[in-house]
Biopython code that builds the backbone (N, CA, C, O; Angstrom):
import numpy as np
from Bio.PDB.StructureBuilder import StructureBuilder

atoms = [
    (1, "MET", "N", (67.741, 132.281, 82.973)),
    (1, "MET", "CA", (69.152, 132.080, 82.751)),
    (1, "MET", "C", (69.804, 131.695, 84.078)),
    (1, "MET", "O", (69.548, 132.336, 85.098)),
    (2, "GLY", "N", (70.635, 130.670, 84.078)),
    (2, "GLY", "CA", (71.273, 130.191, 85.292)),
    (2, "GLY", "C", (72.405, 131.081, 85.769)),
    (2, "GLY", "O", (72.936, 131.910, 85.030)),
    (3, "LYS", "N", (72.750, 130.882, 87.018)),
    (3, "LYS", "CA", (73.835, 131.651, 87.633)),
    (3, "LYS", "C", (75.181, 131.172, 87.086)),
    (3, "LYS", "O", (75.445, 129.970, 87.043)),
    (4, "LYS", "N", (76.021, 132.105, 86.672)),
    (4, "LYS", "CA", (77.344, 131.763, 86.152)),
    (4, "LYS", "C", (78.390, 132.116, 87.183)),
    (4, "LYS", "O", (78.290, 133.137, 87.863)),
    (5, "GLU", "N", (79.400, 131.264, 87.295)),
    (5, "GLU", "CA", (80.481, 131.493, 88.239)),
    (5, "GLU", "C", (81.815, 131.397, 87.527)),
    (5, "GLU", "O", (81.977, 130.648, 86.564)),
    (6, "CYS", "N", (82.757, 132.167, 88.018)),
    (6, "CYS", "CA", (84.113, 132.094, 87.495)),
    (6, "CYS", "C", (84.783, 130.849, 88.072)),
    (6, "CYS", "O", (84.804, 130.671, 89.290)),
    (7, "VAL", "N", (85.327, 129.993, 87.220)),
    (7, "VAL", "CA", (85.964, 128.762, 87.692)),
    (7, "VAL", "C", (87.481, 128.782, 87.529)),
    (7, "VAL", "O", (88.186, 127.993, 88.159)),
    (8, "LYS", "N", (87.986, 129.685, 86.681)),
    (8, "LYS", "CA", (89.435, 129.787, 86.520)),
    (8, "LYS", "C", (89.815, 131.167, 86.010)),
    (8, "LYS", "O", (89.013, 131.878, 85.405)),
    (9, "ILE", "N", (91.070, 131.522, 86.276)),
    (9, "ILE", "CA", (91.651, 132.763, 85.787)),
    (9, "ILE", "C", (92.852, 132.391, 84.940)),
    (9, "ILE", "O", (93.690, 131.601, 85.373)),
    (10, "ILE", "N", (92.950, 132.943, 83.749)),
    (10, "ILE", "CA", (94.067, 132.651, 82.857)),
    (10, "ILE", "C", (95.007, 133.851, 82.845)),
    (10, "ILE", "O", (94.594, 134.979, 82.575)),
    (11, "VAL", "N", (96.274, 133.588, 83.142)),
    (11, "VAL", "CA", (97.303, 134.626, 83.188)),
    (11, "VAL", "C", (98.145, 134.527, 81.919)),
    (11, "VAL", "O", (98.765, 133.495, 81.663)),
    (12, "HIS", "N", (98.167, 135.585, 81.132)),
    (12, "HIS", "CA", (98.955, 135.623, 79.900)),
    (12, "HIS", "C", (100.277, 136.329, 80.188)),
    (12, "HIS", "O", (100.281, 137.541, 80.403)),
    (13, "PRO", "N", (101.400, 135.605, 80.199)),
    (13, "PRO", "CA", (102.678, 136.254, 80.485)),
    (13, "PRO", "C", (103.118, 137.159, 79.337)),
    (13, "PRO", "O", (103.058, 136.783, 78.166)),
    (14, "VAL", "N", (103.560, 138.356, 79.702)),
    (14, "VAL", "CA", (104.045, 139.318, 78.716)),
    (14, "VAL", "C", (105.349, 139.921, 79.212)),
    (14, "VAL", "O", (105.674, 139.849, 80.397)),
    (15, "THR", "N", (106.078, 140.506, 78.300)),
    (15, "THR", "CA", (107.271, 141.267, 78.630)),
    (15, "THR", "C", (107.237, 142.530, 77.779)),
    (15, "THR", "O", (106.404, 142.666, 76.883)),
    (16, "THR", "N", (108.140, 143.439, 78.064)),
    (16, "THR", "CA", (108.240, 144.628, 77.226)),
    (16, "THR", "C", (109.575, 144.601, 76.515)),
    (16, "THR", "O", (110.534, 143.992, 76.990)),
    (17, "SER", "N", (109.630, 145.259, 75.383)),
    (17, "SER", "CA", (110.860, 145.234, 74.588)),
    (17, "SER", "C", (111.997, 145.981, 75.265)),
    (17, "SER", "O", (113.143, 145.883, 74.827)),
    (18, "SER", "N", (111.700, 146.730, 76.329)),
    (18, "SER", "CA", (112.747, 147.492, 76.998)),
    (18, "SER", "C", (113.376, 146.731, 78.158)),
    (18, "SER", "O", (114.340, 147.216, 78.750)),
    (19, "GLN", "N", (112.856, 145.545, 78.502)),
    (19, "GLN", "CA", (113.402, 144.770, 79.604)),
    (19, "GLN", "C", (114.590, 143.942, 79.138)),
    (19, "GLN", "O", (114.767, 143.715, 77.941)),
    (20, "ASN", "N", (115.400, 143.495, 80.087)),
    (20, "ASN", "CA", (116.559, 142.669, 79.770)),
    (20, "ASN", "C", (116.170, 141.325, 79.170)),
    (20, "ASN", "O", (116.961, 140.725, 78.442)),
    (21, "VAL", "N", (114.973, 140.844, 79.462)),
    (21, "VAL", "CA", (114.529, 139.560, 78.929)),
    (21, "VAL", "C", (113.818, 139.726, 77.597)),
    (21, "VAL", "O", (113.032, 138.867, 77.198)),
    (22, "SER", "N", (114.085, 140.810, 76.921)),
    (22, "SER", "CA", (113.402, 141.120, 75.674)),
    (22, "SER", "C", (113.585, 140.016, 74.639)),
    (22, "SER", "O", (114.648, 139.402, 74.545)),
    (23, "ILE", "N", (112.536, 139.779, 73.872)),
    (23, "ILE", "CA", (112.618, 138.812, 72.787)),
    (23, "ILE", "C", (113.016, 139.493, 71.484)),
    (23, "ILE", "O", (113.153, 138.838, 70.450)),
    (24, "PHE", "N", (113.201, 140.813, 71.537)),
    (24, "PHE", "CA", (113.577, 141.568, 70.358)),
    (24, "PHE", "C", (115.069, 141.873, 70.371)),
    (24, "PHE", "O", (115.632, 142.178, 71.423)),
    (25, "ASN", "N", (115.708, 141.794, 69.215)),
    (25, "ASN", "CA", (117.109, 142.193, 69.095)),
    (25, "ASN", "C", (117.220, 143.692, 68.840)),
    (25, "ASN", "O", (118.157, 144.342, 69.305)),
    (26, "VAL", "N", (116.266, 144.228, 68.105)),
    (26, "VAL", "CA", (116.263, 145.651, 67.779)),
    (26, "VAL", "C", (115.168, 146.315, 68.603)),
    (26, "VAL", "O", (114.027, 145.853, 68.604)),
    (27, "ARG", "N", (115.498, 147.379, 69.292)),
    (27, "ARG", "CA", (114.529, 148.067, 70.143)),
    (27, "ARG", "C", (114.216, 149.436, 69.560)),
    (27, "ARG", "O", (114.751, 150.448, 70.011)),
    (28, "SER", "N", (113.365, 149.462, 68.576)),
    (28, "SER", "CA", (112.998, 150.743, 67.977)),
    (28, "SER", "C", (112.084, 151.501, 68.926)),
    (28, "SER", "O", (111.432, 150.900, 69.779)),
    (29, "ARG", "N", (112.036, 152.801, 68.782)),
    (29, "ARG", "CA", (111.206, 153.628, 69.657)),
    (29, "ARG", "C", (109.730, 153.295, 69.506)),
    (29, "ARG", "O", (108.947, 153.516, 70.430)),
    (30, "GLY", "N", (109.343, 152.766, 68.350)),
    (30, "GLY", "CA", (107.937, 152.447, 68.109)),
    (30, "GLY", "C", (107.423, 151.281, 68.929)),
    (30, "GLY", "O", (106.228, 151.210, 69.216)),
    (31, "ILE", "N", (108.297, 150.370, 69.310)),
    (31, "ILE", "CA", (107.857, 149.215, 70.095)),
    (31, "ILE", "C", (108.413, 149.214, 71.510)),
    (31, "ILE", "O", (108.042, 148.356, 72.311)),
    (32, "GLN", "N", (109.269, 150.126, 71.829)),
    (32, "GLN", "CA", (109.897, 150.148, 73.145)),
    (32, "GLN", "C", (108.853, 150.340, 74.245)),
    (32, "GLN", "O", (108.078, 151.295, 74.218)),
    (33, "GLY", "N", (108.843, 149.433, 75.197)),
    (33, "GLY", "CA", (107.922, 149.513, 76.318)),
    (33, "GLY", "C", (106.558, 148.905, 76.083)),
    (33, "GLY", "O", (105.762, 148.815, 77.018)),
    (34, "ARG", "N", (106.264, 148.488, 74.879)),
    (34, "ARG", "CA", (104.951, 147.899, 74.577)),
    (34, "ARG", "C", (104.923, 146.439, 75.042)),
    (34, "ARG", "O", (105.856, 145.691, 74.750)),
    (35, "PRO", "N", (103.875, 146.019, 75.760)),
    (35, "PRO", "CA", (103.813, 144.618, 76.195)),
    (35, "PRO", "C", (103.593, 143.679, 75.014)),
    (35, "PRO", "O", (102.764, 143.941, 74.142)),
    (36, "VAL", "N", (104.339, 142.592, 74.999)),
    (36, "VAL", "CA", (104.197, 141.569, 73.959)),
    (36, "VAL", "C", (104.111, 140.198, 74.623)),
    (36, "VAL", "O", (104.792, 139.960, 75.621)),
    (37, "PRO", "N", (103.291, 139.294, 74.093)),
    (37, "PRO", "CA", (103.192, 137.957, 74.671)),
    (37, "PRO", "C", (104.506, 137.203, 74.508)),
    (37, "PRO", "O", (105.236, 137.395, 73.536)),
    (38, "VAL", "N", (104.792, 136.339, 75.484)),
    (38, "VAL", "CA", (106.015, 135.535, 75.420)),
    (38, "VAL", "C", (105.664, 134.059, 75.484)),
    (38, "VAL", "O", (104.576, 133.683, 75.922)),
    (39, "HIS", "N", (106.590, 133.236, 75.047)),
    (39, "HIS", "CA", (106.398, 131.787, 75.003)),
    (39, "HIS", "C", (107.658, 131.102, 75.482)),
    (39, "HIS", "O", (108.704, 131.731, 75.644)),
    (40, "GLY", "N", (107.545, 129.812, 75.706)),
    (40, "GLY", "CA", (108.710, 128.994, 76.035)),
    (40, "GLY", "C", (109.331, 129.335, 77.382)),
    (40, "GLY", "O", (108.633, 129.530, 78.377)),
    (41, "GLU", "N", (110.651, 129.401, 77.390)),
    (41, "GLU", "CA", (111.416, 129.592, 78.615)),
    (41, "GLU", "C", (111.083, 130.909, 79.323)),
    (41, "GLU", "O", (111.009, 130.949, 80.552)),
    (42, "VAL", "N", (110.883, 131.980, 78.561)),
    (42, "VAL", "CA", (110.568, 133.278, 79.166)),
    (42, "VAL", "C", (109.191, 133.220, 79.832)),
    (42, "VAL", "O", (109.026, 133.723, 80.943)),
    (43, "ALA", "N", (108.213, 132.619, 79.175)),
    (43, "ALA", "CA", (106.873, 132.484, 79.755)),
    (43, "ALA", "C", (106.925, 131.637, 81.021)),
    (43, "ALA", "O", (106.294, 131.972, 82.024)),
    (44, "GLU", "N", (107.667, 130.556, 80.973)),
    (44, "GLU", "CA", (107.801, 129.677, 82.139)),
    (44, "GLU", "C", (108.428, 130.424, 83.318)),
    (44, "GLU", "O", (107.991, 130.268, 84.458)),
    (45, "ASP", "N", (109.444, 131.228, 83.044)),
    (45, "ASP", "CA", (110.094, 132.013, 84.089)),
    (45, "ASP", "C", (109.119, 133.003, 84.722)),
    (45, "ASP", "O", (109.090, 133.146, 85.945)),
    (46, "ILE", "N", (108.329, 133.680, 83.910)),
    (46, "ILE", "CA", (107.360, 134.652, 84.425)),
    (46, "ILE", "C", (106.304, 133.953, 85.273)),
    (46, "ILE", "O", (105.972, 134.433, 86.357)),
    (47, "ILE", "N", (105.775, 132.837, 84.804)),
    (47, "ILE", "CA", (104.760, 132.092, 85.555)),
    (47, "ILE", "C", (105.347, 131.582, 86.866)),
    (47, "ILE", "O", (104.677, 131.621, 87.898)),
    (48, "ASP", "N", (106.587, 131.106, 86.839)),
    (48, "ASP", "CA", (107.248, 130.647, 88.070)),
    (48, "ASP", "C", (107.394, 131.780, 89.078)),
    (48, "ASP", "O", (107.176, 131.578, 90.273)),
    (49, "ARG", "N", (107.762, 132.977, 88.604)),
    (49, "ARG", "CA", (107.903, 134.123, 89.514)),
    (49, "ARG", "C", (106.559, 134.549, 90.097)),
    (49, "ARG", "O", (106.477, 134.889, 91.277)),
    (50, "ILE", "N", (105.500, 134.533, 89.275)),
    (50, "ILE", "CA", (104.164, 134.866, 89.774)),
    (50, "ILE", "C", (103.727, 133.838, 90.813)),
    (50, "ILE", "O", (103.151, 134.196, 91.840)),
    (51, "THR", "N", (104.000, 132.564, 90.546)),
    (51, "THR", "CA", (103.651, 131.503, 91.494)),
    (51, "THR", "C", (104.368, 131.713, 92.816)),
    (51, "THR", "O", (103.761, 131.589, 93.880)),
    (52, "GLU", "N", (105.655, 132.029, 92.757)),
    (52, "GLU", "CA", (106.444, 132.250, 93.969)),
    (52, "GLU", "C", (105.915, 133.449, 94.764)),
    (52, "GLU", "O", (105.841, 133.394, 95.992)),
    (53, "MET", "N", (105.551, 134.522, 94.073)),
    (53, "MET", "CA", (105.039, 135.710, 94.755)),
    (53, "MET", "C", (103.688, 135.456, 95.420)),
    (53, "MET", "O", (103.312, 136.175, 96.346)),
    (54, "ASN", "N", (102.959, 134.448, 94.962)),
    (54, "ASN", "CA", (101.633, 134.170, 95.498)),
    (54, "ASN", "C", (101.607, 133.032, 96.508)),
    (54, "ASN", "O", (100.526, 132.622, 96.932)),
    (55, "LEU", "N", (102.756, 132.511, 96.905)),
    (55, "LEU", "CA", (102.797, 131.408, 97.860)),
    (55, "LEU", "C", (102.121, 131.764, 99.178)),
    (55, "LEU", "O", (101.410, 130.940, 99.754)),
    (56, "GLU", "N", (102.336, 132.977, 99.655)),
    (56, "GLU", "CA", (101.747, 133.369, 100.940)),
    (56, "GLU", "C", (100.219, 133.438, 100.887)),
    (56, "GLU", "O", (99.566, 133.424, 101.930)),
    (57, "PHE", "N", (99.649, 133.511, 99.696)),
    (57, "PHE", "CA", (98.193, 133.557, 99.542)),
    (57, "PHE", "C", (97.606, 132.177, 99.261)),
    (57, "PHE", "O", (96.394, 132.035, 99.094)),
    (58, "ASP", "N", (98.473, 131.155, 99.210)),
    (58, "ASP", "CA", (98.050, 129.773, 98.947)),
    (58, "ASP", "C", (97.313, 129.648, 97.613)),
    (58, "ASP", "O", (96.333, 128.914, 97.491)),
    (59, "THR", "N", (97.813, 130.386, 96.614)),
    (59, "THR", "CA", (97.232, 130.361, 95.273)),
    (59, "THR", "C", (98.007, 129.370, 94.420)),
    (59, "THR", "O", (99.224, 129.488, 94.272)),
    (60, "LYS", "N", (97.305, 128.397, 93.863)),
    (60, "LYS", "CA", (97.962, 127.408, 93.010)),
    (60, "LYS", "C", (97.838, 127.861, 91.557)),
    (60, "LYS", "O", (96.734, 128.019, 91.036)),
    (61, "ILE", "N", (98.986, 128.067, 90.911)),
    (61, "ILE", "CA", (99.017, 128.486, 89.511)),
    (61, "ILE", "C", (99.673, 127.376, 88.708)),
    (61, "ILE", "O", (100.791, 126.963, 89.012)),
    (62, "VAL", "N", (98.988, 126.895, 87.692)),
    (62, "VAL", "CA", (99.460, 125.799, 86.857)),
    (62, "VAL", "C", (99.953, 126.364, 85.528)),
    (62, "VAL", "O", (99.298, 127.222, 84.935)),
    (63, "ASN", "N", (101.098, 125.890, 85.062)),
    (63, "ASN", "CA", (101.615, 126.281, 83.745)),
    (63, "ASN", "C", (101.007, 125.347, 82.702)),
    (63, "ASN", "O", (101.290, 124.149, 82.687)),
    (64, "ALA", "N", (100.174, 125.906, 81.838)),
    (64, "ALA", "CA", (99.509, 125.117, 80.800)),
    (64, "ALA", "C", (99.764, 125.766, 79.444)),
    (64, "ALA", "O", (99.121, 126.754, 79.088)),
    (65, "ASN", "N", (100.697, 125.208, 78.701)),
    (65, "ASN", "CA", (101.009, 125.707, 77.359)),
    (65, "ASN", "C", (101.347, 127.196, 77.352)),
    (65, "ASN", "O", (100.778, 127.967, 76.580)),
    (66, "ASP", "N", (102.273, 127.586, 78.213)),
    (66, "ASP", "CA", (102.771, 128.970, 78.308)),
    (66, "ASP", "C", (101.740, 129.955, 78.851)),
    (66, "ASP", "O", (101.892, 131.164, 78.676)),
    (67, "LEU", "N", (100.701, 129.458, 79.501)),
    (67, "LEU", "CA", (99.723, 130.302, 80.185)),
    (67, "LEU", "C", (99.656, 129.867, 81.635)),
    (67, "LEU", "O", (99.759, 128.677, 81.933)),
    (68, "GLY", "N", (99.487, 130.809, 82.530)),
    (68, "GLY", "CA", (99.270, 130.470, 83.924)),
    (68, "GLY", "C", (97.774, 130.312, 84.147)),
    (68, "GLY", "O", (96.992, 131.168, 83.733)),
    (69, "VAL", "N", (97.368, 129.223, 84.800)),
    (69, "VAL", "CA", (95.945, 128.987, 85.051)),
    (69, "VAL", "C", (95.736, 128.849, 86.557)),
    (69, "VAL", "O", (96.378, 128.034, 87.219)),
    (70, "ILE", "N", (94.826, 129.661, 87.077)),
    (70, "ILE", "CA", (94.438, 129.604, 88.486)),
    (70, "ILE", "C", (93.032, 129.016, 88.527)),
    (70, "ILE", "O", (92.080, 129.634, 88.050)),
    (71, "TYR", "N", (92.905, 127.813, 89.103)),
    (71, "TYR", "CA", (91.592, 127.194, 89.246)),
    (71, "TYR", "C", (90.992, 127.625, 90.575)),
    (71, "TYR", "O", (91.631, 127.510, 91.621)),
    (72, "LEU", "N", (89.772, 128.118, 90.528)),
    (72, "LEU", "CA", (89.103, 128.617, 91.728)),
    (72, "LEU", "C", (88.252, 127.525, 92.340)),
    (72, "LEU", "O", (87.506, 126.836, 91.644)),
    (73, "ASP", "N", (88.370, 127.373, 93.655)),
    (73, "ASP", "CA", (87.537, 126.396, 94.369)),
    (73, "ASP", "C", (86.133, 126.948, 94.509)),
    (73, "ASP", "O", (85.927, 128.156, 94.634)),
    (74, "LYS", "N", (85.198, 126.063, 94.487)),
    (74, "LYS", "CA", (83.799, 126.471, 94.671)),
    (74, "LYS", "C", (83.495, 126.614, 96.126)),
    (74, "LYS", "O", (82.369, 126.951, 96.491)),
]
sb = StructureBuilder()
sb.init_structure("model")
sb.init_model(0)
sb.init_chain("A")
sb.init_seg("    ")
for serial, (resi, resn, name, xyz) in enumerate(atoms, 1):
    if name == "N":
        sb.init_residue(resn, " ", resi, " ")
    sb.init_atom(name, np.array(xyz, "f"), 0.0, 1.0, " ", f" {name:<3s}", serial, name[0])
structure = sb.get_structure()
């Protein structure tokens, strides 16, 4: 079996129902604080913030269909 290497990392943006950017109108105790996947503008905002926080590490994060993708150099 050949050697396998990691070539990319996929970042799935999530939010919690208790945050101000919640996608829920009703915050029942059953879902409060539970991470849920986000899409569209909220996902883009999260990926942009992660990208900004990683600038000092020279990490390139690409937004691909509401997912952050980090391609690893060989």
